[in-house]
DODOBA-17137 format. One line per field, with one value per residue (C-alpha): residue number from 1; residue in three letters; x, y, z. Coordinates in steps of 0.25 Angstrom, whole numbers. Example, Ala and Ser with C-alpha at 12.3 -4.5 7.8 and 13.67 -1.06 7.14 Angstrom:
<doros>
nupa (1; 2)
guvex (ALA; SER)
c1 (49; 55)
c2 (-18; -4)
c3 (31; 29)
</doros>
This chain:
<doros>
nupa (1; 2; 3; 4; 5; 6; 7; 8; 9; 10; 11; 12; 13; 14; 15; 16; 17; 18; 19; 20; 21; 22; 23; 24; 25; 26; 27; 28; 29; 30; 31; 32; 33; 34; 35; 36; 37; 38; 39; 40; 41; 42; 43; 44; 45; 46; 47; 48; 49; 50; 51; 52; 53; 54; 55; 56; 57; 58; 59; 60; 61; 62; 63; 64; 65; 66; 67; 68; 69; 70; 71; 72; 73; 74; 75; 76; 77; 78; 79; 80; 81; 82; 83; 84; 85; 86; 87; 88; 89; 90; 91; 92; 93; 94; 95; 96; 97; 98; 99; 100; 101; 102; 103; 104; 105; 106; 107; 108; 109; 110; 111; 112; 113; 114; 115; 116; 117; 118; 119; 120; 121; 122; 123; 124; 125; 126; 127; 128; 129; 130; 131; 132; 133; 134; 135; 136; 137; 138; 139; 140; 141; 142; 143; 144; 145; 146; 147; 148; 149; 150; 151; 152; 153; 154; 155; 156; 157; 158; 159; 160; 161; 162; 163; 164; 165; 166; 167; 168; 169; 170; 171; 172; 173; 174; 175; 176; 177; 178; 179; 180; 181; 182; 183; 184; 185; 186; 187; 188; 189; 190; 191; 192; 193; 194; 195; 196; 197; 198; 199; 200; 201; 202; 203; 204; 205; 206; 207; 208; 209; 210; 211; 212; 213; 214; 215; 216; 217; 218; 219; 220; 221; 222; 223; 224; 225; 226; 227; 228; 229; 230; 231; 232; 233; 234; 235; 236; 237; 238; 239)
guvex (MET; ILE; HIS; ASN; ASP; ILE; ASP; VAL; ARG; HIS; LEU; PHE; ALA; GLU; GLY; ALA; ASP; VAL; ILE; THR; ALA; ILE; LEU; GLU; ARG; GLY; MET; GLN; VAL; TYR; VAL; ALA; ASP; VAL; ASP; VAL; ALA; SER; ALA; VAL; ALA; ARG; ASP; ARG; TRP; ILE; ARG; CYS; ILE; ASP; GLU; GLY; THR; PRO; GLY; GLY; LEU; HIS; LEU; ALA; GLY; SER; GLY; ILE; LEU; LEU; GLY; GLU; ASN; TRP; GLU; GLY; SER; LEU; GLU; GLN; ALA; ALA; GLU; VAL; VAL; ARG; GLU; MET; ASP; ALA; SER; GLY; VAL; SER; TRP; HIS; ARG; GLY; CYS; GLY; ALA; VAL; ALA; ASN; PHE; VAL; LYS; ALA; HIS; ASN; GLU; VAL; LYS; ASP; ASP; VAL; ASP; GLU; VAL; ALA; GLU; ARG; PHE; ALA; ARG; GLU; LEU; ALA; VAL; LYS; VAL; THR; LEU; PRO; CYS; ARG; GLU; GLN; MET; LEU; MET; ARG; PRO; GLU; GLY; ILE; HIS; ILE; ALA; ARG; ALA; ALA; TYR; TYR; ASP; GLY; ALA; GLY; GLN; PHE; ASP; PRO; SER; ARG; VAL; GLU; GLY; LEU; PRO; SER; GLY; PHE; VAL; ILE; SER; ARG; ARG; TYR; LEU; GLY; LYS; THR; TYR; ALA; LEU; LYS; GLU; ALA; GLU; MET; ALA; VAL; GLY; ILE; ALA; LEU; GLY; HIS; HIS; GLY; PHE; GLY; GLU; LEU; PHE; THR; SER; LYS; GLN; PRO; PHE; LEU; LEU; VAL; ALA; VAL; GLY; GLY; ASP; SER; GLY; LEU; GLU; ARG; GLU; LEU; THR; GLU; VAL; ALA; LYS; PRO; TYR; GLY; ARG; ARG; VAL; THR; VAL; VAL; SER; LEU; GLY)
c1 (-605; -598; -606; -597; -586; -596; -597; -612; -612; -604; -614; -626; -620; -617; -633; -637; -637; -647; -656; -655; -658; -670; -675; -672; -678; -688; -687; -695; -687; -674; -676; -678; -664; -662; -664; -675; -680; -669; -672; -677; -672; -665; -671; -682; -674; -679; -670; -671; -675; -660; -654; -642; -651; -655; -663; -674; -686; -686; -691; -684; -676; -682; -695; -693; -701; -713; -719; -720; -711; -701; -712; -721; -711; -707; -721; -724; -710; -713; -726; -720; -708; -717; -725; -712; -709; -695; -684; -676; -674; -662; -657; -645; -637; -639; -654; -661; -674; -670; -664; -677; -684; -674; -675; -691; -691; -683; -684; -674; -661; -652; -643; -650; -643; -646; -661; -661; -655; -664; -677; -673; -670; -683; -691; -684; -687; -701; -702; -693; -683; -668; -661; -648; -641; -641; -628; -630; -626; -624; -613; -615; -621; -627; -640; -637; -651; -656; -670; -680; -688; -702; -704; -718; -713; -705; -691; -685; -670; -664; -650; -651; -652; -641; -647; -657; -654; -650; -662; -670; -681; -695; -703; -716; -723; -723; -726; -737; -737; -736; -723; -717; -717; -710; -699; -698; -699; -687; -679; -681; -677; -664; -660; -662; -656; -642; -641; -644; -640; -648; -647; -641; -655; -661; -672; -661; -656; -668; -671; -680; -692; -694; -708; -705; -716; -724; -735; -738; -744; -730; -725; -736; -732; -718; -722; -726; -713; -705; -714; -707; -693; -697; -689; -678; -686; -692; -702; -700; -706; -700; -711)
c2 (-312; -312; -312; -314; -306; -295; -292; -293; -289; -277; -273; -275; -267; -255; -253; -256; -242; -238; -249; -246; -232; -235; -244; -235; -222; -228; -226; -214; -206; -213; -208; -193; -193; -200; -193; -204; -194; -198; -212; -212; -220; -212; -222; -231; -243; -257; -263; -275; -273; -276; -266; -266; -261; -247; -237; -238; -247; -261; -275; -287; -293; -283; -289; -304; -308; -301; -313; -328; -330; -323; -317; -314; -306; -299; -295; -290; -283; -276; -271; -266; -260; -252; -248; -243; -235; -240; -236; -249; -262; -268; -281; -285; -297; -307; -303; -310; -308; -314; -326; -328; -329; -338; -348; -348; -350; -363; -360; -348; -355; -342; -335; -325; -313; -317; -319; -306; -298; -306; -302; -287; -287; -293; -284; -272; -276; -278; -264; -258; -252; -254; -265; -265; -273; -266; -267; -271; -260; -269; -280; -292; -304; -297; -289; -277; -272; -268; -265; -266; -253; -256; -245; -239; -226; -230; -228; -228; -230; -231; -232; -217; -214; -214; -220; -230; -244; -252; -260; -267; -259; -264; -255; -257; -246; -254; -268; -275; -278; -293; -292; -280; -289; -300; -291; -286; -300; -304; -292; -296; -310; -306; -297; -307; -318; -322; -312; -301; -297; -309; -312; -298; -292; -292; -286; -274; -274; -278; -277; -266; -266; -251; -247; -235; -225; -222; -233; -241; -252; -254; -257; -267; -274; -275; -280; -293; -295; -292; -300; -314; -308; -302; -290; -293; -286; -272; -264; -248; -237; -226; -216)
c3 (662; 648; 635; 623; 630; 635; 650; 651; 665; 663; 652; 660; 672; 662; 661; 676; 681; 670; 674; 689; 687; 678; 689; 701; 694; 685; 670; 669; 679; 673; 659; 664; 664; 651; 637; 633; 622; 614; 614; 600; 588; 577; 565; 562; 558; 564; 574; 583; 597; 601; 610; 600; 589; 595; 587; 577; 579; 584; 581; 586; 574; 565; 567; 565; 577; 573; 565; 567; 554; 545; 536; 547; 554; 541; 539; 553; 554; 542; 547; 560; 553; 544; 556; 562; 550; 551; 541; 541; 547; 554; 559; 568; 572; 583; 584; 595; 589; 576; 584; 590; 576; 571; 582; 581; 566; 563; 548; 550; 549; 546; 555; 564; 559; 545; 549; 555; 543; 533; 541; 543; 528; 523; 533; 527; 513; 517; 522; 512; 523; 523; 532; 540; 551; 564; 572; 587; 596; 608; 612; 603; 608; 621; 623; 632; 633; 647; 642; 631; 627; 623; 614; 613; 607; 595; 592; 606; 606; 621; 615; 612; 626; 636; 650; 643; 644; 632; 627; 617; 610; 606; 597; 604; 597; 584; 589; 595; 610; 608; 599; 606; 619; 612; 608; 623; 628; 619; 623; 638; 634; 627; 638; 649; 641; 638; 626; 636; 650; 655; 670; 673; 672; 686; 694; 698; 684; 675; 660; 657; 648; 645; 639; 631; 627; 640; 637; 650; 641; 637; 651; 653; 641; 646; 659; 654; 647; 660; 669; 667; 671; 684; 688; 678; 668; 671; 664; 664; 656; 647; 643)
</doros>
């Protein structure tokens, strides 16, 4: 299985042992041997939920999906960014969330990367914060996420801890349930689609939806997201 000269099966196999250990031991027991206390982002820059943009705080496409149109998204994103007490806004190339926005709004004819940058810059101006491009820390053209972290604690950064699977991060603490679940559903769709590991996710090597923060309500929310996928998507909790 080759994707743009990348051996996807090899990449998938590299993370298999971690998923197996989590399933066999349970997440709570597994993390007893992992320095999960270190999984705290070092900054408060807004980043996408993409596993290739670790750290900071997260909004898919810098928040472009928060509203029904461009202005609505800018207004709602600005409210959330202020609530997050963010220190900056970033954007990245090849953003799936921005691509979804462009596809849904025929009036937007520009290149996806141009739309991503323009939205982030307009948002940064609205909230009086700096803006920058975020370089992707994953192979180009393929999502390697094995999980999506539904962060009820705030500023969770799994990339800082060896032993935690690579994953999307949804900043649930700062988002309403309906929208946060929209981001979680998008993460699952990307991971199980042709831009992710896709068919390689099975009942024995599922995609994980990880409730972060010890709130059982978060697990219940994620269960609704996982249900359509059967055992290919599994909900676990990280207190």
